N, C-alpha and C positions, 0 to 999 in steps of 0.2 A: 697424242694430246696428253699431258700429265694430269692426273686427277687432282682436283682442288680439294684441300682440307680445312680443318679448323685452324690449325698452325697460319695458313694464308690469310685468314681474316684477321687473325691478330697482328700479322706482318703488315696488313694495310694500313694499320693506324698511323696517323702522323706523330702521336705521342704514344707510350707504352699504356695499354688500356688498365685502369685499376681493377682490383680482384672481383668487386662486386659485378663490375661489367662484364668480365670474363665468364664469370659464373652463369649470368642469364643467357649469354650468347652460347655457351657451351650446352645448355640444356636445350635450347632451342635448337642447335645444330644435331644433338641426339635425336630429339622427337623427328626432326626432319628427315634425317637418314632412315630411321625406322619407318615413318609414314610412307615414304616413297620407295620403300623397297622392293625391287622388281619393276619399277617403272624405267621406261626408256625415252629419251627425246629422238625427234627424227634423226638427228646426226648419230644415233646409235649408242651415244653415251648414257650413263645413268642418269635419271631426271633430277636426282638430287644436285647434281651439278649445276644447274641453273640457279636454284635458290643460294647456293654457297657463293656464285658468281655475283649475283645480287648484294649479297651481304658484304662482299670484298668492295664494290662499289662504293657502297653505303659508308664503310669503314674510312676508304679513302678520302672521301669527301667531308669527313669529320663528323658524322652523325652519331648519336649516343647510343648505348647499348639496347635500349628498349626498340629503337628504330631498327636497328641490325637485327634483333631476334624476330621483329616482325617481319622483316625481309627474307628471313630464313624461313618463316612459317607461311609466307603470304601465298602460297598454292595448296596449302594443306586442307583447309575446308572443302575446297572446290573439286580437288583431284585424289583425294585418298578418303579411306573410311573414317578418318578421326574428324570429329564434328567440332565447331568453333566453341561449343560449351567445354569441352575439354581442354582446348586451348585457355580459355578464360580461368578454368579451375586451375590450371598448372601456372599460369603466367600471370593472372590478374586481369582486370577489366581493361586497363589502358592498352596493353599489348594486343589484346584480342579485339578491341576496336579499331587498331590500326590494321589489323588482318582483316577484319571485315569490311573496312573502307576500301582495301585494295581489291578484294574479292568483287566488291560491287562495281568498282571502276573497271575491272576485268570483263564484266559482264556487257560492258557498253561497247557495242560496235559502233566505231565513229564515222565509218564509212558504208552506212546501209544504202540500199539501192533507192530508198524512199527519202527525198529531201526532208521531211518534217520529222522523221526519226533521227536524221542525223543532227538536226537543231537541237531536239529534245535531248537527245543523249550528249552533245556537248555542253548543253546548260548543265546537266547532271554532273558533268566530270569537273567543269570550272565551279560550280557551287560545293562540290566536295572540297576543292582547295580551300574554300572560305571558312569551313568548320576545322580541319585540321591538316595543315599545310605537309607534315611529314608523309601523309598518306599520298600525296602527290610526287615526293621526292622518292619515295620508295617506288611507284610507278615509274618514274623517269629512269630510275637504276634497271628496273625490269625491263622497260623497253630498250635500255641501251645494250644489255645483254642479248636479247631478242634480236635485234639488229646486227648485232655481231655475228650472230649465227643464223642469219636470214637465208645464206646460200641453200641450206638444207629444206627449204620449203618449195612448193610448185610455183611457177613463174607469175600465175595471177595474183596468188597470195603475196608474193614479194612486194608486188607494185601495189597492191592495197596497203600493206603495211608501211611500205616506204611513204606513200602519199600522206597516210595519216600522220607519221612521224614528222614529215616536213612540215605539214599545215597545222597541226596542234602541238604536238610534244616539244619540238624545238622552240617555237614562240613562247611556250609555256617557262620553259628553262632559260630562255632568254629576259623574260619578264622576272624571274627570280633571281637574275644577276649572276646565274651560273654559266659563265662564258665557256668553260671547258666542256660541260655536257651539252650545251647547244652546238658547238663546233662539231662535235663527235656525232651528234645525231643528223646534224646537216650533211655532213660529207657520205656517211653511211646512206642516207636515203637517197642522194644526189647520184651515187654509185649504180643504183637500181633504176632511178627515174629516168636518167639520161646517161646512159654508159659511154656514148661517144664523145660528149664534152666533159666527162668526168676523166676520161682516159687522156684526153687532148690537154687539159689543163693541167692533171698532173704530171704528164710528162715535160710540159712547158716549166713548170714550176720547179720539178728536179733538176732540170738543165740549167734553168737560170740561177737557181739557189745555190747550185754548186758551184757556180760562176762567182757569185757574189759573197759567197760564204768566206772566201779568204779576206775580203774587204770588211766584212763584219768581224771576225776575229782580230784583225789589224785594228779596227776602230776600238774594240774592247780593250785591248792592251794599251794604245795610246791613251784613252779615257781614264782607265784604271790609273795609270801613272800621273796624270794630270790631277785626279781626285786625292791621291797619296799625297802629291806635293802640296794641295789645299787642305790637307789635312780631314777631308770627308770620309766617315766610314762607309765601307760597301758592305753589304750583306751578302749580295749575288749579283753576277752580271751573266748574260748570257743571250745568245743569238735565236732568231725565232723566224720559222717561216709562216705565211699565212694558211688558214685552213684551205682546202680545195674549193668548197662551195664558196667562201667569201672571196676568194681570188675571182672566181668565175664571174661572181657580180660585179666585181670592180673592172673586169675586162670587158663585159658586156656593155659597159659605160663607155669605154675606150675602144669601141670597134674590135675588141679581141687583140689588141695591141699590149702585150704583156710590157714593153719598154715604157708604156704611159702608167705603169702603176708604180708609185714610188715607195709604197710602205711592204713590198715584198720581203725585203731584207730588214729586219729591225734588230736593234739592240736594245735589251732590256736591263734596267740598272735598278736594282733594290737597295734602299737606303733606310736608316733607322727612323728618322723623323720627319714631318711634314716640310720644316724649314730646311732639311738636307735636299728635297726634292727641288728646291728652287735655286739652292746653291748649286746642285749639280747642273741644273739648266744653262746656268751662267758660264759654269765650266765647259760644258758642251758648246755653246753659242762662241765662246773664246776660241776653242780648238777649231771648230767646224762653222763655216759661213751658213747661217740658217736660211731656208727657203722663204720668202716674204708670204705671210697669209697661211702657213702651214704649222703654225703652234697652236695646239688645242690644250686647254687648261681645264681639265676635267677634276681638277683636286679641288679648286674654289667653287665650280660649277659641275657637280657631279651628274651622270647621265640618270634618268628617272630610276632605272633598277639599281641604283647605288655605285655604279661603277666609277672608280677614281684613278686618275693617272694623268701624267703630262706627256703629250706626244709632240716632238718637233721632228721635222724633215731636214736635213741638213746634206751639205757637199761634204762626204765623208773623205777617206784616203783616195788619193787620184782622182779628186773631184767627183766620185762615184756617190750617188744618192741614196741615203740610208735614213730609216726611221729611228729615232731614239725614243723609247718608254721610260720614264721615272716615275716610281711608286714606293711606298713603304711596304714593309712585310704585311701589315693588316690589309692595306689595300690590294696587294698582290693575292691574299687567300680570298678575299672577297671577290675579285675580278675572276677567279678560277671558280671558286664554290659558291658564290653567292650567298642566298639566305643560309644556306646550310652551314657556313662558317660562322655565324653569330647569333643563331636562334638557341636559346636554351628554355626548356619548358620547365614550369613549376610542377612539382609533383603533385598538385591539387586534383582531386577527383573530377571537379569541374572541367569539361572540355570547352572553355570559351577563350576568345582571343585575350579577353583583359587578363586572364590567369597567366598568360606567354610573356615571358619578360626577356628583353633584350639586354645582353650584357656585352659592354666592348670590354677592353682589356682593363680599362680603370673605372668604368662607371657601373652601377648597378641598379640605376633606376629604371622604371619601365618607360618605354616610350610608346609613340601613338601607333595603333595597329597599320600595317602595310596600307598606304592609300587604297591602292586598286583592288584589295580585298575587300575592304569597307564598301567600295562602290559595286562591288559584284553583288554584295547582298542587299545593297540599296536598290540596284536595278532590278532583282527578281522580285524585290516587293512592287516597285512601282510599275513594272512592265507586265507583271504577270504572265498573262499565257500569249502574249503577242509575239510569237517566235521571230517573224521577220525584223521587227524592231530590235529584238534582242540580239541577234546575230548581226545586225547591221551595226548597232552600238558596239558589239564585242569587235567587229572588224575594225572599226575606227579607234577605239579609245584603247584596246587591249593589245592588238597585234601591231598598229603603227608605230613608227619611230617617234618618240616624243622629243618636244623641245620645251626650254624655260624661258619664261619672260618675267618681267619685274614689275612691280608696283613703284610709283615714285618713293614710296617709304623703304624699298628694299625688299619687300616680301617676294619669295620665288611662288610663281604659279607654273604649275606643269600641265602642259597641253599637248594633243597630238600635232602632228605636221599640218600645215594647212588651215590652223585655227585662225579664227578672225578676233578683232576686239570685242565682239558681242560674246563669243566664247570665253574670253578674258573676263569681261564684265560679270557674266553669270557665274563663272568659277570663284570669284571672290565674295559675290553675295546675290541671291535672287532679286532683291529689290533694287540693286545698282543695275543688273540687267535690265529690268523692266523700265527703268528710268534713263537708260542712256540716250543720250543726243549726239554724240559725238567722240572722237578718241584723238590723241596726239601720241606722236613717237617722236623724241627728240625735239620736242616743242614745235612740231610741225603737225598740222592736221591731216589725217589720213582717213580714207574712206572705210565704212563699217564692215566692208568684206575683204579689207586689205589681209593678204596672208602674213601672219606675225613670223618674225625670224628669230631665231635662237639668240637670246641675251639682249632683245630689244626692252627698253623702259616704257611702258604703256600707261598714259593718264586718260582715265575714263571721265567724259563731261557729262554730267547728269542734270536733269531738271525736273522741278516737282510738277511743271506743268504737263510734262509727259503722261499721258494717262496710262500706257503700258506698252508691250512690245509691238512691232511691225509684223504683220503677217508674212512678209516679204523675208523677213529674217530667216524664216525655215528654209530657203533656198539655198543659203550658204553657210548656216553654222555648222560646225563639225561635231560636237560633243553631245552626248547624250544628256548631260546635264543641262544645257542650254535647250535642247529641243524640248525636253519635259517641262522645263519652266515656262518656255514660250507658248505651248500647248495648253498647259494649265491656265495661264493668264488668260489666254483668249477665249478660253471656254467659259472662265467667268466672267469676262466682258459681255459674252453673248448672252449668258443668263441674265 
């Protein structure tokens, strides 16, 4: 195994790093090498190879110099004689607080034998996210490298770490929109948690994908020619296979029959502008017949974690079914790297969310803080010490797939799967929820425990005569917001 060096970190940047960024990373690299001198990993390599690998991951997903420096130093206070105070003296308060945050998260064992410790620790981890998201991104990079070298651990530790990764770290990467990170964490965990199915699915995929690859390459050549004719600029076209774990989940739905998985082979087309995405979709459908009901427009209706792309399944060359994904370069970066691709931090000393500024390619105005990070903080305040309720609301609101529904005015409401019109009403406003008497979808009345589907327009009917929520609503509402509103209101009525 070749030893990783400082140059490997610089090579991992998507754009060449500026001099001041290089300087802070170089200083952190030198301190890490010196501090970890003589220490070895289980694999037998020098310990410092681990923080360097973490720094390379951070550089490759577009993080800044301070985050990469903190990645290099993340194990120094815990595992070497160099104290945190020295890091603060050398590198300043911001880098020191990132290192401290990662150190604290490192002490949390998410799979303790006692359930209540597990819940308490999970809460600590998630709340750390709400104070500085970079701490969690460093932690994800740290976990990814540990998963890549998991084979050097004893079997029981392999299983514990793989479980923890699958149940906590991969969903967090998903919620941050970091698709590439999520897929790698899931695949690496799956390999240890279910080695038989991992091998089975991987072999099937390798065999089937090799067979489909020629059709993918043919489709790419044909579509490129059509787009050239139409004068649409192409930034990049590529073929891709599904991640092993996501393919396993798809196959489970179809009795483990790989032939019923339509998006095993996909063509990805990256174009400059949003308008080009729709023009390309027209070109694809003119060339290949689309499968009815298999067009997903995540551009006009993004997933809750920000994912945007158009997906269409078509009968490609020789009538073979392939999926085509169309997106802009910006959407592609965000799909791969999620929040890491577009968060920039102000240089302000105060570490508060309002000081963090989101910049897209053209805009520089601040945007609302990420909705679910705000939710986390509100939950912590509302729920306090009730661990069971905290974990239950987390499982529902945080880890579940989300859907979008609309108000008649066109406002988008983000809800977990199986949410009901009551959840929808409380998501708009507590008072609307309290006075709900009915709901309409497409002008038809639906029951209040109806499971809302993606893209439905919900009209909530209210009445001033209604005194407050119904106790029975607690049996079917899904969101923690609806539950806490209903409980609060029922308590007030009883008083």
